[in-house]
N, C-alpha and C positions, 0 to 999 in steps of 0.2 A: 504494500500500500504506500501511496505517496504521502509525504509530509505536507503540511499546509504550504510551506515555502516552495516545495517542488511543484505543487498544484498551481500556485501563483505564477511561477516561472513558466510552466507549461502553457498556461493560458496566455501569458504575455507573448510568447515566441511562436506559438502554433501557426498562426496565419502567415507570419513572415517566412517561416521555414517551408510551409506548404506552397506559398507563392513562388518559391524557387524550384519547386518540383520534387520536394522530398517529403517523406513521412517523418513526423516527430515521434520516434519510437518510445523514448523514455527520457526522463530527467532525474538525475541523482545528485544530491548534495550530501557530501560525506567529509568527515574529518579523518585524516590519516596521519598519524604522528602529530606534529604541531601544525600541519597545513590543512586548509580546507579546499575542496575541489567541487566545482559545479560541472557535472558531466551531462552533455547533451548528446543523446544517441539519435542518429538520423538513419534513414533507410530509403532505398528505392529498388525496384525489381531487379535491375542489372547490377546492383551492388554499389558500394561506396568506395571512393578512392580519396587520396590526400587533397586533391583539388576541390572535391565536394566539401570536405571538412573546412578548408580555408574559406570557401565561398560562404558557407553558413556562418562561420566564425565572424567574418567581416560584416555580415548582415545583422548579427544579433548583439555584438559587443556594445555598441552605443545604446541600444534599447535597454540592456541590462544595467548599464551605468546610470541612465536617466531614471529608471524605475527605482534604483537604489534599495532593492529588497534585502540585500545582503550587506550587513554593516562591517563585518570583519574582512580582511584581505583574503582573496581566494584565487585559485587557478581555474580558468575556463578551459575545458577540454571538449572538443566536438569530435565524435567518432562514430563508427559503425557499431551496431549491437553485437557483431561478431557471428561466428558460425554456431557456437553454443550460446544461446540467448537466455538471458534472465527473463522470467515470466512473472511480472509484478501486477499486471492489469488483467481484468476479465477478457479484454479483446486479445491479449497475448495468449491466454488459455484457449480461447475460441479458435484462434488461428492454428493452434497446435493440437487440437482434438484429434485423437487416433494416431498420435505420434508418440515416440518414446521420450520420456522426461525423467528427470532425477529430482527427488524431493529430499531436502535436508531438514530435520527437525531441530528445534531449540535444544531439546534434551531427549535422552533415550525414552522410548515408549514402553508399554507393558511387555512387549516382546524383546526388550533389550536392544532395539535397533534405533539408530539415529538417521538412517539413510535408506531410501527406497527408490527403485527404478521400475518402470513399467510403462504401459500405454495409457495415456490420458483418455479416459472414457467419458467422464462427465465432471461437472463442477457446479456448485452454487455458492451463495455467499458464506456458507458455513463449512463446506467440505469439498474435498477433491476425491474423485474415484479413479483409482489406478487398477488396470488389469495386469495381473502377474501370473507367471507360470508357477504352480505349486512345486515346492521342493520336497524331497524326501522319497522314501521307498514306496509308501502307499500312494497310489494314484499319481505316478509321475506324469509330467507334462499336461496336467489338467489345469485349466484356467480358473483363477479365482479373482474376485474383485475385492479391493481393499479400500475402505473409506478412511481418509485422513482429515482430521479437523484442521481447518485453515488457521485457527488461532495457534496451533502447535507448529506451524511451518515457518522456518527461518528463511528458506531459499528454494526456489523452483527454477530449473533451467532445462533447456532442450539438450538432447544428447546427439552428438554427431560421431558416427563411427568412421575413423580415419582409415 
């Protein structure tokens, strides 16, 4: 889920980025060490290159400075969401329905696991449903659906097999 600041930045930049022919995939504001980073992830069907990132950076820098939403010094990064994409929004989940994803939990669950992989079958505001192959000697290779509470999820991303 986006923070209030990320939502404000997304609303501020969305039309500008789309007018240049890109999708505003995500906005992330994080502190890493002593530095703050505002990351703007853009996408287009044929992929993103360095020139695309420069073009968007040039178009949004002044808007961000004028809005002055962020009081502390920060680094602005514009990039592609990458091959293995973080799925933070419902539209990201919808775009990846029936695809393989990885879910990391905040802490181990009742099965002693903190990480799951499987096919994203469905989701709603409370849970994610993953399809997995059953492990073990009894009924090998049988499909099972696993419901994971969204409040327990730290991170969801796509899986790309290299």
